[in-house]
N, C-alpha and C positions, 0 to 999 in steps of 0.2 A: 388647425390640423397637426395630427400626431407627428412627432418628429420622426418617428420609425417609417412614415410613408416614403417609400423610394424617390430620390429624387434624380436618378439617372439610370435609364433614360428618361426624359421627361419630353411634356408636349411642347415646352418652350425649346428645348434644345433642338427637337426634331424640325420645327418650325423654322427656326434661325439657319439651321442648316439647307432646306429645302429652297428659303427664299435667297440666300446668298448663291447657290448654285444655279438657281433659275434666272437671277440677274446677270450672273457672269457668263451665262450661255446666251445672253440675249432676248431671253423670253419677257413676253408681256405678262402682267400678272392682274389678277382680279381676286378679291378677298370677300368672303361671304361671312361676316360676323355671326357669331353663336350667341344666344341670349343668355347664357349662363356663363359661370366662371370654372376654373380648375380647382384643384385642392389647395391651392396656395393663394388663391385669388386672382390669377392670371386670366386675363381675357383669351376668348377661344375663337378658332375661326376655321374654314375650309378656304384654303387658297388654291387657286387654278393658274398655271402656267400653261402659255400657248408659244409654242417654238416652231418657228418656219413661217412660211406665207400666210396672211390672214385669210387668204381667198382660197387656200388649197382645198381640192376637193376630196382629198383622201387623207384621213388621219388615223395614227395611232393613239389610243387613249390608256393611260395607265390610272387605275382608281386604286386608292389605298385607304386602309382603316375602315371599311365597312362594318367590320367587327373591331371594335377600337383598339384592343390590346395587341391584336394581330398587326395593327399600323405600323409598329416600329420597324418589322421586316419590310412593309412595302414603301414607307417612307425613305428607309436607307437605301433601298434599290433605285428608287426615282430620283434622289439626289445624286448618287455615284454614276448614273447613266446620264443626268443633266452635265456633271461635272466633264463628260467626255465630249460634249459638243463644242467646246472651246477649239478641238482640234480636226473638226470636219464639218461638212455641210450636209442637209438631208437631200435625197431625191426629189426632183421636179414635180411640184403639184402634191407634196407630201407633208404635213404636219405632224406636230406632236402635242396631245393635250395630257397634262399631268393633272390631276384631281388628288389633292393633298389631304388626306385625313378626312374625310366625308362625315365621318362619327368624332368629332374632335372631343366632344365630352367623353367619350368611352375610351379614348386614347390617354387624355389626360388623367381619368380616374382609373386607369387601368382595369378597364371592365370589357367584356366583350358586348355588352349591351349599351343601349344609349342612356339618357337622362331620365327616361321613362321605363326603363327595365324592359325596352322592346328590343327582340332580335329583329335586327333591319332587314334579314334575309327571310323573315316572315312577314314583314311589313308592306311589301309593294303588292296590294292588292286593289281592287276597285270596292271601295268602302261603301258605296250606293248599293252594292249587292250584298246577298248573304255571306257572311264569314263562314270560313270552314269550321265543322264541328267535331273537334276531335273528343268524342265522348269517352274514350278508352284512357284517357288522360286523367279523368277525375279521380279515379280510384289510386293515382300514383300521386297526386299534389301534395298530400301530407308529407310525403318524403323531402319537399323541397320549401316547407314552410316551419321545420321543427325549430324551437325556440334556443336549442342549445347547440354549439360546435361540438362539445363532447359530453358525455352524461346519459341517463336513462332515456331521455328524449330523443337524442341522436341514435341512440342503439336501438330504438324500436323502428326509428325511420330506416336504419340500415338492414334491419331485419325484414323490413318490408320490400325493400328494394331486392336483397338478396333471395328472398322467398320466390319473387316473380321472376328474377334471372336464371334461378335453378329450375323452374316450371317451364319458361317458354324459350330462354337462351338471352344471352346479353344484346344480340342484334334486334330481336324481335320487340324485346322492351325499349330499346333506344328509338325502334322505327315510331313507336309511339310517343314517346317524350319529344324527340327532336321534330315530329312533324310539325310542331308548333301548335299554340292553343291560343284561344282568344276570350275567354272568359276570367283569367284569373292575373290580374296586374301583378301579384306578389309571387307567381309561378314562374317555372323555367322555360325558357323558348316560347315567351309572350309575344304575339304579334301585333297587340295594340288594337285600339277601336277606332283610330283615325290616322291619317297619314302623318309621320313623324317629322320634325324639321329636316332631319336629313333626306326623307324621301322627297320633301318638297323643293329642297335646295338643290338635289341631284337632277331634278326634272327641269329646275330652272337653268343650272348649267348647261345641261343637254339641249334645250332651246336657245339659249343664248349664243352657244360656240358649235354647235355641230347641225344646225338645222339645214344650212346651205350646203351640206357635204353630200357626196354620191357614194363614198366606200369607207366604212370604218371597222377597225379591229379594235375591241374594248378588251382590257384584261384588269380582271378584279383579282386583287392581291390578298391571299389568305394563308393561314398557318393552323396547324393543331391535328388535322386529319391525315391518315396514311402512315406509312413507314417512316421512320426516323431520317431525317436528312434527305427524303425524297421529294423534288418537288414534282407534283404531278400536274400536267396541262390537260384541262377539262373544257368541255363546252356543254352548258346547261342551259335546258330550256323545258317547256311544257310538252312542245312537238318540234318536230323537224321545221326549221325556218328556212327563207329562201337562200341566204348565203351558206347554208350548212355545207354543200358540196365544195365549195370553195375552200371553207375551213379546214375540212378533212383532206382535201389535196394537198394544202400547203404544209401540214403537219404530219400526215400520213398516220404511221401506228403509234407515234408520240401522244396522239390526240385521243383522250377518253370521252364518248358521247353520252351524255345522262340526260334521260328524259324523266323529269319529276312529276308527282302527283300519288292520289292515294293508291296503295298497292305497289307502286314502284320499288324496285330494289337495286341494291349496289353494293359492290364490296370494297370500295373506296374508302369508306369512313365518311363521306359526306352524305347528309340526309337526302335520301331519294323521295321521301313521303311528303316534305315539307313544300308549301306553296308562298308565293310573295317573294321570289328570289330577285336580286339586282338584275341578274343578266335578262330574265324574261321583260323586268320593267322598261330595261333600255331597248329592247325590240320594239315593244310596245308604244314606245314614246317617240320612235324614230322610224315610222313606217315605212316613209319613201327612201330610206337610205339602206345600201346593201349592207347590212350590220352582222359582225360576227363577233359573239360575245364568248369570251373564254374567262376561265379561271384558273389562276396558278394556286395551288393548293400544297403548302410545304409540310411533309409531315414532322410531328415531334414525338410525344409519348404515348402510350397505349391508351386506348379511349377510355378503359375503366380510370386510368389514373388523372386523365384529363378531367372527366367527369366528377371526381371527388373533389378536386381543386377547385372548379367551377361550383360545386355545391357549398363549399366554404366560403368563397367570395359572395356568393348569394346570401347566404346567413350573414356575413359582415354588412351587407347593405340593407338587410330587412333588420337586424337584430343587434348587431354589434356595436363596439364604442371605438371611434377612430384615434381616442387618446389612449387605448389600451395599446402595448407592444405587439401584440398577437393579430392586429389590423395589419402593421407593418410586414408581419411575416407571411400573412395570408397573401399580400399583394405580390411579395418578391416570388412565393411559389406560383402564383398565376403568371407572372410574367416569364417565369421560367418554362411553363408550359406552351407558351405561344410564340416566345423569342428566346429560345435556349442561348445561355452564355457561351457556350461550346463555339470557339472561334472557326472550328472546321466546319460544323453545321452553317454557321453564318457565310462563310465563304461559297459553300456549295451551292447555298439557295441564290445567293447572288449570281454567281457564274450561270447557272441554268436559267434564271430569269433573264438575264442580260442575252443568252442565246435565244432564247425565245424571241425577244423584242428585235434582235437583230434580223432574225427570219423574218420577222413581220416587214420589217423596212424593206427588205429584198423584194418581197411579195406584192406588197401594196400597189407600187406604180403599174404593175402586171394586171390588177384585177379589172376585168371590163363588167360593171354592173349592168344588168338587164335593163333596157329602155323602158320596159314598162313598170318599173319599180319608182 
């Protein structure tokens, strides 16, 4: 591995911090080993901590690392919150489930995608059915497979993107690109042809830990979209779900409700046209649970800037050389886009995430799931 590859933060440091906090809080731990290793040969895994009554019927779930490099924010919030549980107890019949770095390869390699270049929020589909057909992406695919980081080929790709943006607007072009595509494993926002390791592992975790529950509030932790330093609370699904009214009542005007699918629009920076979201997968996996899926999306840099850095990282894994110092620079730039070094940004997103979880703990004991669910 290139000596320029960042060593801090790292998958190992995040995992050690999380496990130490979970053990100190008295949580029970389960490890799900990943078949591949990290950039320094380190073993990878998703770790799950259960805190509280093992038979609790109401559970708060915090899920980090769906988009690997975004996991540094989520992991740090999980560890900090667990550290607080040495000083207090949970409400009766309420437990906490922490799913730490569900895409461990992506976190370790500082990628948004997984080991198969899959965007996991495009991968939670029924693969026995026909896959979404994003035909409009075909004309844009060459932008993301050019062989140069800089030079004539990259300039041609940039020109193609800029021409489309001038004609149609940034939002319209991104609604095509970010919708996901299933024909090009070397393309951007690839959804895969089969359930990924993360997809299968998350479903296993849900069945092993939550099938006995009655009410669940699940928070999928993300960064990158929205205004800098602004953590937006969202609930994302393909359509209204049974517990939506409860979710809206708990958070009121703080909550942004987004229904996804072809033709959907959103001004949040989150792709409304995409299918295969984690949130919908959790609803589908636990049909008898009064399930409220949430996303905390912490804004960083303008979308055009983030997109450029994503393209550079994509080039690195398609064409680049990890022994070249350029590789380390690309990784540092990508890390900054999704986990800014600005300590004020880190403090704000932690404080807001903590507030959201604290309100959930107050609300959970009061939720009365319908008897027919």
